[in-house]
All heavy atoms as TSV, in Angstrom:
chain	resi	resn	atom	element	x	y	z
A	1	MET	N	N	13.816	-4.787	22.574
A	1	MET	CA	C	12.740	-4.007	23.201
A	1	MET	C	C	11.769	-3.576	22.123
A	1	MET	O	O	12.120	-3.477	20.954
A	1	MET	CB	C	13.346	-2.789	23.912
A	1	MET	CG	C	13.915	-1.688	22.999
A	1	MET	SD	S	14.479	-0.292	23.931
A	1	MET	CE	C	15.030	0.709	22.607
A	2	ASP	N	N	10.532	-3.345	22.513
A	2	ASP	CA	C	9.491	-2.943	21.613
A	2	ASP	C	C	9.323	-1.430	21.638
A	2	ASP	O	O	9.232	-0.846	22.726
A	2	ASP	CB	C	8.170	-3.638	21.937
A	2	ASP	CG	C	8.140	-5.086	21.578
A	2	ASP	OD1	O	8.991	-5.488	20.692
A	2	ASP	OD2	O	7.376	-5.861	22.118
A	3	ILE	N	N	9.202	-0.857	20.460
A	3	ILE	CA	C	8.846	0.586	20.333
A	3	ILE	C	C	7.833	0.699	19.225
A	3	ILE	O	O	7.634	-0.259	18.458
A	3	ILE	CB	C	10.092	1.484	20.034
A	3	ILE	CG1	C	10.740	1.096	18.709
A	3	ILE	CG2	C	11.068	1.420	21.188
A	3	ILE	CD1	C	11.862	2.000	18.313
A	4	ARG	N	N	7.145	1.829	19.147
A	4	ARG	CA	C	6.258	2.093	18.027
A	4	ARG	C	C	6.821	3.102	17.091
A	4	ARG	O	O	7.252	4.170	17.532
A	4	ARG	CB	C	4.878	2.542	18.558
A	4	ARG	CG	C	4.151	1.429	19.250
A	4	ARG	CD	C	2.744	1.737	19.641
A	4	ARG	NE	N	1.834	2.072	18.579
A	4	ARG	CZ	C	1.202	1.228	17.800
A	4	ARG	NH1	N	1.422	-0.070	17.908
A	4	ARG	NH2	N	0.367	1.679	16.885
A	5	ILE	N	N	6.893	2.781	15.796
A	5	ILE	CA	C	7.431	3.657	14.788
A	5	ILE	C	C	6.320	3.911	13.764
A	5	ILE	O	O	5.857	2.990	13.114
A	5	ILE	CB	C	8.683	3.048	14.088
A	5	ILE	CG1	C	9.730	2.698	15.121
A	5	ILE	CG2	C	9.221	3.985	13.005
A	5	ILE	CD1	C	10.884	1.889	14.570
A	6	ASN	N	N	5.931	5.178	13.678
A	6	ASN	CA	C	4.825	5.537	12.743
A	6	ASN	C	C	3.633	4.623	12.902
A	6	ASN	O	O	3.051	4.206	11.907
A	6	ASN	CB	C	5.359	5.589	11.297
A	6	ASN	CG	C	6.387	6.721	11.070
A	6	ASN	OD1	O	6.552	7.554	11.912
A	6	ASN	ND2	N	7.029	6.687	9.950
A	7	GLY	N	N	3.289	4.341	14.165
A	7	GLY	CA	C	2.109	3.584	14.463
A	7	GLY	C	C	2.227	2.033	14.421
A	7	GLY	O	O	1.307	1.338	14.722
A	8	GLU	N	N	3.437	1.532	14.099
A	8	GLU	CA	C	3.645	0.097	14.031
A	8	GLU	C	C	4.658	-0.316	15.107
A	8	GLU	O	O	5.673	0.287	15.285
A	8	GLU	CB	C	4.171	-0.308	12.676
A	8	GLU	CG	C	3.203	-0.118	11.544
A	8	GLU	CD	C	3.739	-0.689	10.211
A	8	GLU	OE1	O	4.577	-1.578	10.240
A	8	GLU	OE2	O	3.345	-0.185	9.196
A	9	THR	N	N	4.342	-1.394	15.796
A	9	THR	CA	C	5.252	-1.943	16.804
A	9	THR	C	C	6.424	-2.693	16.165
A	9	THR	O	O	6.228	-3.470	15.242
A	9	THR	CB	C	4.511	-2.898	17.764
A	9	THR	OG1	O	3.419	-2.200	18.369
A	9	THR	CG2	C	5.435	-3.397	18.827
A	10	LYS	N	N	7.633	-2.284	16.580
A	10	LYS	CA	C	8.847	-2.897	16.069
A	10	LYS	C	C	9.693	-3.324	17.234
A	10	LYS	O	O	9.745	-2.635	18.290
A	10	LYS	CB	C	9.673	-1.921	15.227
A	10	LYS	CG	C	8.910	-1.319	14.093
A	10	LYS	CD	C	9.027	-2.126	12.851
A	10	LYS	CE	C	8.388	-1.371	11.701
A	10	LYS	NZ	N	8.340	-2.108	10.498
A	11	CYS	N	N	10.436	-4.408	17.084
A	11	CYS	CA	C	11.397	-4.846	18.081
A	11	CYS	C	C	12.799	-4.406	17.638
A	11	CYS	O	O	13.225	-4.735	16.524
A	11	CYS	CB	C	11.351	-6.374	18.226
A	11	CYS	SG	S	12.423	-6.987	19.550
A	12	VAL	N	N	13.471	-3.610	18.461
A	12	VAL	CA	C	14.807	-3.146	18.167
A	12	VAL	C	C	15.707	-3.408	19.362
A	12	VAL	O	O	15.243	-3.676	20.451
A	12	VAL	CB	C	14.798	-1.602	17.843
A	12	VAL	CG1	C	13.971	-1.321	16.630
A	12	VAL	CG2	C	14.312	-0.797	19.035
A	13	GLN	N	N	17.021	-3.341	19.122
A	13	GLN	CA	C	17.961	-3.596	20.193
A	13	GLN	C	C	17.966	-2.430	21.180
A	13	GLN	O	O	17.750	-1.246	20.827
A	13	GLN	CB	C	19.355	-3.821	19.625
A	13	GLN	CG	C	20.079	-2.585	19.181
A	13	GLN	CD	C	21.452	-2.856	18.671
A	13	GLN	OE1	O	21.583	-3.454	17.622
A	13	GLN	NE2	N	22.465	-2.475	19.391
A	14	GLN	N	N	18.177	-2.744	22.441
A	14	GLN	CA	C	18.205	-1.746	23.504
A	14	GLN	C	C	19.491	-0.908	23.303
A	14	GLN	O	O	20.517	-1.336	22.866
A	14	GLN	CB	C	18.194	-2.406	24.867
A	14	GLN	CG	C	17.955	-1.406	25.943
A	14	GLN	CD	C	17.241	-2.045	27.125
A	14	GLN	OE1	O	16.816	-3.162	27.072
A	14	GLN	NE2	N	17.072	-1.262	28.168
A	15	GLY	N	N	19.336	0.389	23.654
A	15	GLY	CA	C	20.505	1.330	23.561
A	15	GLY	C	C	20.660	1.942	22.189
A	15	GLY	O	O	21.596	2.686	21.946
A	16	LEU	N	N	19.745	1.692	21.282
A	16	LEU	CA	C	19.775	2.223	19.907
A	16	LEU	C	C	19.571	3.731	19.948
A	16	LEU	O	O	18.703	4.239	20.626
A	16	LEU	CB	C	18.699	1.551	19.091
A	16	LEU	CG	C	18.752	1.555	17.591
A	16	LEU	CD1	C	19.949	0.741	17.107
A	16	LEU	CD2	C	17.487	1.009	16.990
A	17	THR	N	N	20.407	4.476	19.178
A	17	THR	CA	C	20.184	5.934	19.095
A	17	THR	C	C	19.192	6.200	17.957
A	17	THR	O	O	18.966	5.333	17.085
A	17	THR	CB	C	21.498	6.661	18.799
A	17	THR	OG1	O	21.989	6.307	17.524
A	17	THR	CG2	C	22.555	6.406	19.890
A	18	VAL	N	N	18.717	7.411	17.888
A	18	VAL	CA	C	17.826	7.814	16.836
A	18	VAL	C	C	18.538	7.659	15.461
A	18	VAL	O	O	17.996	7.133	14.516
A	18	VAL	CB	C	17.333	9.279	17.037
A	18	VAL	CG1	C	16.581	9.759	15.797
A	18	VAL	CG2	C	16.458	9.379	18.293
A	19	GLN	N	N	19.762	8.079	15.409
A	19	GLN	CA	C	20.552	7.974	14.141
A	19	GLN	C	C	20.720	6.514	13.724
A	19	GLN	O	O	20.541	6.190	12.544
A	19	GLN	CB	C	21.920	8.646	14.326
A	19	GLN	CG	C	22.716	8.608	13.040
A	19	GLN	CD	C	23.948	9.500	13.162
A	19	GLN	OE1	O	23.975	10.447	13.896
A	19	GLN	NE2	N	24.967	9.196	12.391
A	20	GLN	N	N	21.032	5.639	14.666
A	20	GLN	CA	C	21.183	4.226	14.365
A	20	GLN	C	C	19.847	3.606	13.863
A	20	GLN	O	O	19.850	2.806	12.918
A	20	GLN	CB	C	21.673	3.427	15.567
A	20	GLN	CG	C	23.073	3.759	15.929
A	20	GLN	CD	C	23.488	3.204	17.285
A	20	GLN	OE1	O	22.690	3.127	18.186
A	20	GLN	NE2	N	24.739	2.814	17.406
A	21	LEU	N	N	18.758	4.059	14.486
A	21	LEU	CA	C	17.453	3.577	14.031
A	21	LEU	C	C	17.161	3.988	12.606
A	21	LEU	O	O	16.720	3.172	11.777
A	21	LEU	CB	C	16.334	4.117	14.947
A	21	LEU	CG	C	14.912	3.794	14.510
A	21	LEU	CD1	C	14.650	2.322	14.573
A	21	LEU	CD2	C	13.897	4.561	15.329
A	22	LEU	N	N	17.456	5.249	12.259
A	22	LEU	CA	C	17.254	5.707	10.864
A	22	LEU	C	C	18.091	4.858	9.908
A	22	LEU	O	O	17.591	4.454	8.855
A	22	LEU	CB	C	17.610	7.170	10.746
A	22	LEU	CG	C	16.666	8.151	11.478
A	22	LEU	CD1	C	17.233	9.559	11.450
A	22	LEU	CD2	C	15.242	8.091	10.944
A	23	LEU	N	N	19.347	4.630	10.229
A	23	LEU	CA	C	20.196	3.822	9.399
A	23	LEU	C	C	19.654	2.415	9.217
A	23	LEU	O	O	19.679	1.851	8.134
A	23	LEU	CB	C	21.642	3.803	9.906
A	23	LEU	CG	C	22.388	5.141	9.842
A	23	LEU	CD1	C	23.693	5.055	10.602
A	23	LEU	CD2	C	22.638	5.487	8.360
A	24	GLU	N	N	19.183	1.764	10.292
A	24	GLU	CA	C	18.594	0.453	10.221
A	24	GLU	C	C	17.354	0.436	9.287
A	24	GLU	O	O	17.017	-0.584	8.737
A	24	GLU	CB	C	18.217	-0.060	11.601
A	24	GLU	CG	C	19.414	-0.563	12.376
A	24	GLU	CD	C	18.997	-1.370	13.609
A	24	GLU	OE1	O	17.781	-1.653	13.813
A	24	GLU	OE2	O	19.911	-1.705	14.349
A	25	MET	N	N	16.686	1.543	9.218
A	25	MET	CA	C	15.511	1.667	8.399
A	25	MET	C	C	15.840	2.132	6.954
A	25	MET	O	O	14.930	2.461	6.195
A	25	MET	CB	C	14.498	2.622	9.030
A	25	MET	CG	C	13.964	2.096	10.372
A	25	MET	SD	S	12.803	3.274	11.139
A	25	MET	CE	C	11.467	3.199	9.959
A	26	SER	N	N	17.123	2.162	6.639
A	26	SER	CA	C	17.566	2.612	5.311
A	26	SER	C	C	17.269	4.015	5.024
A	26	SER	O	O	16.965	4.396	3.878
A	26	SER	CB	C	17.094	1.663	4.210
A	26	SER	OG	O	17.536	0.336	4.430
A	27	ILE	N	N	17.262	4.839	6.069
A	27	ILE	CA	C	17.033	6.296	5.906
A	27	ILE	C	C	18.346	6.995	6.182
A	27	ILE	O	O	18.950	6.793	7.270
A	27	ILE	CB	C	15.938	6.780	6.896
A	27	ILE	CG1	C	14.616	6.112	6.611
A	27	ILE	CG2	C	15.832	8.288	6.805
A	27	ILE	CD1	C	13.539	6.357	7.691
A	28	ASP	N	N	18.812	7.785	5.261
A	28	ASP	CA	C	20.067	8.519	5.410
A	28	ASP	C	C	19.812	9.709	6.340
A	28	ASP	O	O	19.116	10.645	5.953
A	28	ASP	CB	C	20.546	9.009	4.025
A	28	ASP	CG	C	21.835	9.774	4.085
A	28	ASP	OD1	O	22.387	10.009	5.200
A	28	ASP	OD2	O	22.337	10.127	3.005
A	29	PRO	N	N	20.415	9.685	7.557
A	29	PRO	CA	C	20.145	10.784	8.464
A	29	PRO	C	C	20.674	12.131	8.071
A	29	PRO	O	O	20.290	13.166	8.594
A	29	PRO	CB	C	20.775	10.305	9.796
A	29	PRO	CG	C	21.585	9.128	9.481
A	29	PRO	CD	C	21.258	8.654	8.110
A	30	SER	N	N	21.563	12.139	7.084
A	30	SER	CA	C	22.095	13.460	6.583
A	30	SER	C	C	21.231	14.031	5.548
A	30	SER	O	O	21.418	15.202	5.142
A	30	SER	CB	C	23.534	13.253	6.043
A	30	SER	OG	O	23.527	12.435	4.906
A	31	GLN	N	N	20.247	13.296	5.057
A	31	GLN	CA	C	19.336	13.754	4.017
A	31	GLN	C	C	18.460	14.886	4.573
A	31	GLN	O	O	17.899	14.766	5.673
A	31	GLN	CB	C	18.471	12.599	3.552
A	31	GLN	CG	C	17.487	12.901	2.479
A	31	GLN	CD	C	16.633	11.696	2.122
A	31	GLN	OE1	O	16.440	10.809	2.915
A	31	GLN	NE2	N	16.156	11.653	0.917
A	32	PRO	N	N	18.289	15.995	3.856
A	32	PRO	CA	C	17.394	17.049	4.366
A	32	PRO	C	C	15.939	16.614	4.250
A	32	PRO	O	O	15.588	15.682	3.544
A	32	PRO	CB	C	17.701	18.239	3.385
A	32	PRO	CG	C	18.200	17.580	2.142
A	32	PRO	CD	C	18.898	16.339	2.622
A	33	GLY	N	N	15.095	17.305	5.033
A	33	GLY	CA	C	13.666	17.038	4.949
A	33	GLY	C	C	13.167	15.921	5.832
A	33	GLY	O	O	12.064	15.437	5.651
A	34	ILE	N	N	13.979	15.487	6.796
A	34	ILE	CA	C	13.574	14.428	7.719
A	34	ILE	C	C	13.398	15.008	9.129
A	34	ILE	O	O	14.241	15.796	9.575
A	34	ILE	CB	C	14.630	13.296	7.784
A	34	ILE	CG1	C	14.768	12.647	6.447
A	34	ILE	CG2	C	14.192	12.257	8.866
A	34	ILE	CD1	C	15.906	11.635	6.378
A	35	ALA	N	N	12.305	14.700	9.771
A	35	ALA	CA	C	12.096	15.113	11.136
A	35	ALA	C	C	11.728	13.870	11.993
A	35	ALA	O	O	11.107	12.928	11.490
A	35	ALA	CB	C	10.997	16.144	11.234
A	36	VAL	N	N	12.152	13.907	13.233
A	36	VAL	CA	C	11.893	12.789	14.146
A	36	VAL	C	C	11.329	13.332	15.411
A	36	VAL	O	O	11.852	14.222	16.013
A	36	VAL	CB	C	13.201	11.996	14.420
A	36	VAL	CG1	C	12.918	10.865	15.399
A	36	VAL	CG2	C	13.847	11.452	13.171
A	37	ALA	N	N	10.183	12.712	15.821
A	37	ALA	CA	C	9.587	13.023	17.132
A	37	ALA	C	C	9.599	11.778	18.000
A	37	ALA	O	O	9.293	10.731	17.542
A	37	ALA	CB	C	8.143	13.536	16.945
A	38	LEU	N	N	10.022	11.976	19.236
A	38	LEU	CA	C	10.059	10.917	20.223
A	38	LEU	C	C	9.092	11.287	21.336
A	38	LEU	O	O	9.225	12.281	21.997
A	38	LEU	CB	C	11.496	10.757	20.756
A	38	LEU	CG	C	11.737	9.781	21.909
A	38	LEU	CD1	C	11.473	8.405	21.468
A	38	LEU	CD2	C	13.155	9.941	22.432
A	39	ASP	N	N	8.055	10.442	21.472
A	39	ASP	CA	C	7.017	10.693	22.468
A	39	ASP	C	C	6.471	12.102	22.362
A	39	ASP	O	O	6.378	12.861	23.320
A	39	ASP	CB	C	7.492	10.361	23.885
A	39	ASP	CG	C	7.839	8.915	24.061
A	39	ASP	OD1	O	7.130	8.056	23.409
A	39	ASP	OD2	O	8.723	8.603	24.854
A	40	LEU	N	N	6.121	12.497	21.118
A	40	LEU	CA	C	5.516	13.747	20.756
A	40	LEU	C	C	6.441	14.979	20.863
A	40	LEU	O	O	5.962	16.116	20.731
A	40	LEU	CB	C	4.225	14.017	21.576
A	40	LEU	CG	C	3.141	12.938	21.434
A	40	LEU	CD1	C	1.973	13.267	22.350
A	40	LEU	CD2	C	2.673	12.810	19.991
A	41	GLU	N	N	7.725	14.747	21.102
A	41	GLU	CA	C	8.649	15.885	21.171
A	41	GLU	C	C	9.618	15.781	19.963
A	41	GLU	O	O	10.253	14.760	19.760
A	41	GLU	CB	C	9.489	15.796	22.434
A	41	GLU	CG	C	10.477	16.924	22.584
A	41	GLU	CD	C	11.343	16.806	23.830
A	41	GLU	OE1	O	10.919	16.112	24.827
A	41	GLU	OE2	O	12.437	17.401	23.842
A	42	VAL	N	N	9.678	16.826	19.156
A	42	VAL	CA	C	10.586	16.849	18.026
A	42	VAL	C	C	11.995	16.893	18.536
A	42	VAL	O	O	12.374	17.697	19.422
A	42	VAL	CB	C	10.295	18.071	17.097
A	42	VAL	CG1	C	11.308	18.121	15.964
A	42	VAL	CG2	C	8.886	17.948	16.534
A	43	ILE	N	N	12.811	16.014	17.987
A	43	ILE	CA	C	14.232	15.876	18.444
A	43	ILE	C	C	15.119	16.636	17.429
A	43	ILE	O	O	15.064	16.333	16.243
A	43	ILE	CB	C	14.641	14.393	18.496
A	43	ILE	CG1	C	13.711	13.599	19.327
A	43	ILE	CG2	C	16.089	14.273	18.948
A	43	ILE	CD1	C	13.542	14.031	20.765
A	44	PRO	N	N	15.918	17.600	17.929
A	44	PRO	CA	C	16.808	18.297	17.011
A	44	PRO	C	C	17.781	17.372	16.363
A	44	PRO	O	O	18.292	16.412	17.033
A	44	PRO	CB	C	17.536	19.288	17.954
A	44	PRO	CG	C	16.688	19.400	19.121
A	44	PRO	CD	C	15.991	18.146	19.264
A	45	ARG	N	N	18.052	17.541	15.134
A	45	ARG	CA	C	18.974	16.720	14.367
A	45	ARG	C	C	20.340	16.510	15.040
A	45	ARG	O	O	20.914	15.407	15.022
A	45	ARG	CB	C	19.183	17.261	12.963
A	45	ARG	CG	C	19.957	16.432	11.985
A	45	ARG	CD	C	20.018	17.090	10.631
A	45	ARG	NE	N	18.741	17.108	9.975
A	45	ARG	CZ	C	18.357	16.250	9.009
A	45	ARG	NH1	N	19.192	15.339	8.619
A	45	ARG	NH2	N	17.183	16.358	8.464
A	46	LYS	N	N	20.822	17.548	15.726
A	46	LYS	CA	C	22.165	17.489	16.340
A	46	LYS	C	C	22.187	16.484	17.517
A	46	LYS	O	O	23.233	16.052	17.928
A	46	LYS	CB	C	22.630	18.819	16.803
A	46	LYS	CG	C	21.750	19.462	17.864
A	46	LYS	CD	C	22.231	20.874	18.252
A	46	LYS	CE	C	21.248	21.457	19.250
A	46	LYS	NZ	N	21.568	22.856	19.503
A	47	ARG	N	N	21.027	16.038	17.984
A	47	ARG	CA	C	20.932	15.091	19.101
A	47	ARG	C	C	20.735	13.658	18.647
A	47	ARG	O	O	20.742	12.732	19.433
A	47	ARG	CB	C	19.850	15.477	20.063
A	47	ARG	CG	C	20.125	16.811	20.757
A	47	ARG	CD	C	19.230	17.084	21.953
A	47	ARG	NE	N	19.238	15.982	22.872
A	47	ARG	CZ	C	18.154	15.572	23.583
A	47	ARG	NH1	N	16.988	16.173	23.404
A	47	ARG	NH2	N	18.201	14.573	24.411
A	48	TRP	N	N	20.477	13.443	17.362
A	48	TRP	CA	C	20.136	12.109	16.847
A	48	TRP	C	C	21.225	11.094	17.160
A	48	TRP	O	O	20.934	9.941	17.428
A	48	TRP	CB	C	19.869	12.125	15.379
A	48	TRP	CG	C	18.621	12.839	14.929
A	48	TRP	CD1	C	17.694	13.394	15.749
A	48	TRP	CD2	C	18.141	12.990	13.596
A	48	TRP	NE1	N	16.674	13.920	14.993
A	48	TRP	CE2	C	16.955	13.716	13.679
A	48	TRP	CE3	C	18.641	12.700	12.362
A	48	TRP	CZ2	C	16.209	14.048	12.575
A	48	TRP	CZ3	C	17.940	13.015	11.236
A	48	TRP	CH2	C	16.733	13.683	11.335
A	49	GLY	N	N	22.500	11.462	17.131
A	49	GLY	CA	C	23.554	10.538	17.314
A	49	GLY	C	C	23.834	10.183	18.760
A	49	GLY	O	O	24.486	9.186	19.085
A	50	GLU	N	N	23.303	10.955	19.671
A	50	GLU	CA	C	23.540	10.748	21.112
A	50	GLU	C	C	22.313	10.220	21.889
A	50	GLU	O	O	22.429	9.597	22.953
A	50	GLU	CB	C	24.048	12.012	21.758
A	50	GLU	CG	C	22.978	13.097	21.788
A	50	GLU	CD	C	23.517	14.446	22.213
A	50	GLU	OE1	O	24.613	14.816	21.840
A	50	GLU	OE2	O	22.791	15.130	22.956
A	51	LEU	N	N	21.116	10.499	21.395
A	51	LEU	CA	C	19.850	10.232	22.111
A	51	LEU	C	C	19.497	8.757	21.984
A	51	LEU	O	O	19.137	8.357	20.889
A	51	LEU	CB	C	18.736	11.135	21.648
A	51	LEU	CG	C	17.431	10.912	22.348
A	51	LEU	CD1	C	17.535	11.270	23.864
A	51	LEU	CD2	C	16.378	11.735	21.717
A	52	GLN	N	N	19.572	7.998	23.067
A	52	GLN	CA	C	19.141	6.610	23.023
A	52	GLN	C	C	17.641	6.540	23.183
A	52	GLN	O	O	17.024	7.298	23.984
A	52	GLN	CB	C	19.853	5.812	24.122
A	52	GLN	CG	C	21.332	5.648	23.920
A	52	GLN	CD	C	21.930	4.783	24.962
A	52	GLN	OE1	O	21.269	4.337	25.917
A	52	GLN	NE2	N	23.218	4.487	24.802
A	53	ILE	N	N	17.038	5.645	22.482
A	53	ILE	CA	C	15.593	5.471	22.494
A	53	ILE	C	C	15.202	4.606	23.670
A	53	ILE	O	O	15.607	3.418	23.773
A	53	ILE	CB	C	15.120	4.818	21.130
A	53	ILE	CG1	C	15.522	5.692	19.979
A	53	ILE	CG2	C	13.613	4.567	21.181
A	53	ILE	CD1	C	15.377	5.018	18.624
A	54	PRO	N	N	14.381	5.136	24.583
A	54	PRO	CA	C	13.915	4.387	25.722
A	54	PRO	C	C	12.905	3.286	25.319
A	54	PRO	O	O	12.196	3.423	24.298
A	54	PRO	CB	C	13.240	5.380	26.608
A	54	PRO	CG	C	13.593	6.712	26.097
A	54	PRO	CD	C	13.941	6.538	24.682
A	55	PRO	N	N	12.813	2.190	26.079
A	55	PRO	CA	C	11.820	1.178	25.823
A	55	PRO	C	C	10.407	1.763	25.830
A	55	PRO	O	O	10.133	2.722	26.552
A	55	PRO	CB	C	11.979	0.180	26.953
A	55	PRO	CG	C	13.351	0.407	27.488
A	55	PRO	CD	C	13.653	1.903	27.249
A	56	THR	N	N	9.536	1.197	25.026
A	56	THR	CA	C	8.126	1.552	24.882
A	56	THR	C	C	7.927	2.956	24.304
A	56	THR	O	O	6.842	3.493	24.399
A	56	THR	CB	C	7.322	1.421	26.199
A	56	THR	OG1	O	7.709	2.401	27.133
A	56	THR	CG2	C	7.478	0.040	26.820
A	57	SER	N	N	8.945	3.530	23.695
A	57	SER	CA	C	8.815	4.830	23.076
A	57	SER	C	C	7.910	4.777	21.846
A	57	SER	O	O	7.749	3.759	21.191
A	57	SER	CB	C	10.169	5.377	22.620
A	57	SER	OG	O	10.984	5.613	23.726
A	58	GLU	N	N	7.337	5.981	21.539
A	58	GLU	CA	C	6.602	6.146	20.281
A	58	GLU	C	C	7.411	7.165	19.473
A	58	GLU	O	O	7.659	8.244	19.894
A	58	GLU	CB	C	5.215	6.655	20.566
A	58	GLU	CG	C	4.366	5.605	21.221
A	58	GLU	CD	C	2.885	5.854	21.107
A	58	GLU	OE1	O	2.491	6.509	20.120
A	58	GLU	OE2	O	2.171	5.394	22.015
A	59	ILE	N	N	7.687	6.764	18.238
A	59	ILE	CA	C	8.512	7.582	17.310
A	59	ILE	C	C	7.756	7.848	16.047
A	59	ILE	O	O	7.118	6.919	15.480
A	59	ILE	CB	C	9.839	6.859	17.026
A	59	ILE	CG1	C	10.652	6.679	18.317
A	59	ILE	CG2	C	10.655	7.610	15.953
A	59	ILE	CD1	C	11.894	5.904	18.143
A	60	GLU	N	N	7.796	9.091	15.628
A	60	GLU	CA	C	7.246	9.448	14.314
A	60	GLU	C	C	8.370	9.955	13.459
A	60	GLU	O	O	9.166	10.817	13.913
A	60	GLU	CB	C	6.165	10.535	14.457
A	60	GLU	CG	C	4.927	10.087	15.136
A	60	GLU	CD	C	4.112	9.071	14.361
A	60	GLU	OE1	O	4.054	9.183	13.121
A	60	GLU	OE2	O	3.537	8.157	14.979
A	61	ILE	N	N	8.507	9.375	12.277
A	61	ILE	CA	C	9.541	9.829	11.323
A	61	ILE	C	C	8.804	10.443	10.118
A	61	ILE	O	O	7.972	9.788	9.505
A	61	ILE	CB	C	10.427	8.660	10.862
A	61	ILE	CG1	C	11.101	8.017	12.087
A	61	ILE	CG2	C	11.465	9.135	9.848
A	61	ILE	CD1	C	11.809	6.729	11.763
A	62	ILE	N	N	9.140	11.707	9.837
A	62	ILE	CA	C	8.407	12.434	8.801
A	62	ILE	C	C	9.396	12.810	7.740
A	62	ILE	O	O	10.483	13.312	7.998
A	62	ILE	CB	C	7.734	13.691	9.416
A	62	ILE	CG1	C	6.747	13.281	10.502
A	62	ILE	CG2	C	7.048	14.546	8.387
A	62	ILE	CD1	C	6.809	14.082	11.695
A	63	HIS	N	N	8.979	12.602	6.471
A	63	HIS	CA	C	9.769	12.962	5.302
A	63	HIS	C	C	9.029	14.096	4.596
A	63	HIS	O	O	7.899	13.931	4.164
A	63	HIS	CB	C	9.902	11.808	4.328
A	63	HIS	CG	C	10.598	10.604	4.840
A	63	HIS	ND1	N	11.913	10.359	4.603
A	63	HIS	CD2	C	10.164	9.596	5.628
A	63	HIS	CE1	C	12.232	9.210	5.220
A	63	HIS	NE2	N	11.206	8.736	5.832
A	64	ALA	N	N	9.675	15.229	4.472
A	64	ALA	CA	C	9.113	16.328	3.740
A	64	ALA	C	C	9.204	16.042	2.239
A	64	ALA	O	O	10.256	15.559	1.801
A	64	ALA	CB	C	9.799	17.654	4.065
A	65	VAL	N	N	8.187	16.319	1.499
A	65	VAL	CA	C	8.158	16.092	0.084
A	65	VAL	C	C	7.796	17.355	-0.628
A	65	VAL	O	O	6.861	18.032	-0.258
A	65	VAL	CB	C	7.137	14.975	-0.261
A	65	VAL	CG1	C	7.087	14.719	-1.786
A	65	VAL	CG2	C	7.453	13.716	0.493
A	66	GLN	N	N	8.595	17.712	-1.687
A	66	GLN	CA	C	8.275	18.875	-2.487
A	66	GLN	C	C	7.243	18.525	-3.556
A	66	GLN	O	O	7.231	17.373	-4.004
A	66	GLN	CB	C	9.533	19.415	-3.124
A	66	GLN	CG	C	10.472	20.109	-2.145
A	66	GLN	CD	C	11.631	20.732	-2.861
A	66	GLN	OE1	O	12.134	20.169	-3.830
A	66	GLN	NE2	N	12.068	21.871	-2.404
A	67	GLY	N	N	6.509	19.445	-3.939
A	67	GLY	CA	C	5.552	19.236	-5.025
A	67	GLY	C	C	4.483	20.265	-4.984
A	67	GLY	O	O	4.400	21.122	-4.081
A	68	GLY	N	N	3.570	20.143	-5.905
A	68	GLY	CA	C	2.559	21.176	-5.899
A	68	GLY	C	C	1.217	20.722	-6.339
A	68	GLY	O	O	0.693	19.794	-6.410
């Protein structure tokens, strides 16, 4: 199925959870400073392992960076 991740269309397997998507993208879901929004709604971290991504979803993955 096709979804949009940070503005780019990607083909991923159906039934993929948010956590599985992060792992496929080489992002450690236990790492602090990561936020995920699904169709403009921020998804709480505790739901990442259970929430399956629907087809045609738009996902934004944000990495907080420290600095000054």
